[in-house]
C-alpha positions in Angstrom: 109.2 -6.1 324.2 112.8 -6.7 323.2 114.5 -10.0 323.6 117.7 -8.3 324.6 116.5 -8.1 328.2 116.8 -11.9 328.4 120.4 -12.1 327.2 121.9 -11.8 330.7 119.6 -14.6 332.0 120.4 -16.9 329.0 124.1 -16.1 329.5 123.9 -17.0 333.2 122.2 -20.3 332.4 124.8 -21.0 329.7 127.6 -20.2 332.1 126.1 -22.5 334.8 125.6 -25.4 332.3 129.2 -25.0 331.1 130.5 -25.0 334.6 128.5 -28.1 335.4 129.7 -30.0 332.3 133.3 -28.9 332.8 133.2 -30.1 336.4 131.8 -33.5 335.5 134.2 -34.0 332.6 137.3 -32.8 334.5 136.7 -34.8 337.7 137.9 -38.2 336.4 141.0 -36.5 334.8 142.2 -34.4 337.7 140.7 -36.3 340.6 142.7 -38.7 342.8 142.8 -42.3 341.9 143.8 -44.0 345.2 140.9 -46.4 345.8 140.6 -48.5 348.9 137.9 -50.3 350.8 136.9 -47.3 352.9 136.4 -45.1 349.9 134.4 -47.6 348.0 132.0 -48.3 350.9 128.7 -46.4 351.3 128.9 -43.5 353.7 126.1 -43.1 356.2 127.3 -40.2 358.5 130.0 -42.3 360.2 127.7 -45.2 361.0 128.6 -48.6 359.7 126.2 -49.3 356.8 123.7 -52.2 357.5 122.4 -54.5 354.8 119.0 -53.6 353.4 116.2 -56.0 352.6 115.9 -57.0 348.9 112.6 -55.0 348.4 114.0 -52.0 350.2 113.5 -51.0 353.9 110.3 -49.6 355.4 110.3 -46.1 356.7 108.7 -45.5 360.1 105.4 -43.5 360.0 107.1 -40.7 362.0 109.1 -39.9 358.9 106.0 -39.3 356.9 104.3 -37.4 359.7 107.3 -35.1 360.0 107.3 -34.5 356.3 103.6 -33.7 356.2 103.9 -31.3 359.1 106.7 -29.5 357.4 104.6 -29.1 354.2 101.6 -27.8 356.2 103.6 -25.2 358.2 105.6 -24.3 355.1 102.5 -23.5 353.1 101.0 -21.5 356.0 104.2 -19.4 356.2 104.2 -18.8 352.5 101.0 -16.7 353.0 103.1 -14.3 355.1 105.2 -13.1 352.1 102.5 -11.3 350.0 101.2 -9.7 353.2 104.7 -8.5 354.2 105.4 -7.1 350.7 102.1 -5.2 350.4 101.7 -4.2 354.1 102.5 -0.6 353.5 99.7 -0.3 350.9 97.0 -1.3 353.5 95.4 1.2 355.8 94.2 0.8 359.3 94.7 -1.9 361.8 92.3 -4.4 360.3 95.0 -6.1 358.1 97.4 -6.2 361.0 94.8 -7.8 363.3 94.0 -10.4 360.6 97.6 -11.4 360.3 98.0 -11.6 364.1 95.0 -14.0 364.2 96.6 -16.0 361.3 99.9 -16.3 363.1 98.1 -17.1 366.3 96.3 -20.0 364.5 99.6 -21.3 363.2 101.1 -21.2 366.7 98.1 -23.0 368.2 98.5 -25.7 365.6 102.3 -25.9 366.3 101.7 -26.1 370.0 99.1 -28.9 369.5 101.5 -30.9 367.3 104.3 -30.3 369.8 102.2 -31.3 372.8 101.0 -34.5 371.0 104.6 -35.5 370.3 104.5 -35.0 366.6 107.9 -33.4 366.6 109.7 -36.0 368.7 112.0 -38.3 366.8 112.4 -41.5 368.8 
């Protein structure tokens, strides 16, 4: 195997790194220098920032539940990609029925979480 096949990939990474370094180095030189109180304040989507406790604030448990649900459904959906790529290599309806059952199980879990209020952000 020749290393010449990797030259375009290395070139792309070098170009990306050069662009990143150039952008960071050029920003203070060509960027605007008109500072005021509004530009120096923390930006929180248009909401006035509130002072945080010294040890950091506590996140509500809903934040972690939503993150875990996202990970669970994301991992389940990842199993669809190998099946979709190799679907034409399978014969018969057995593989199709298995995937319909898998997707049905995912939808049952989704309906359960939705019904229990796991997706509501109060």
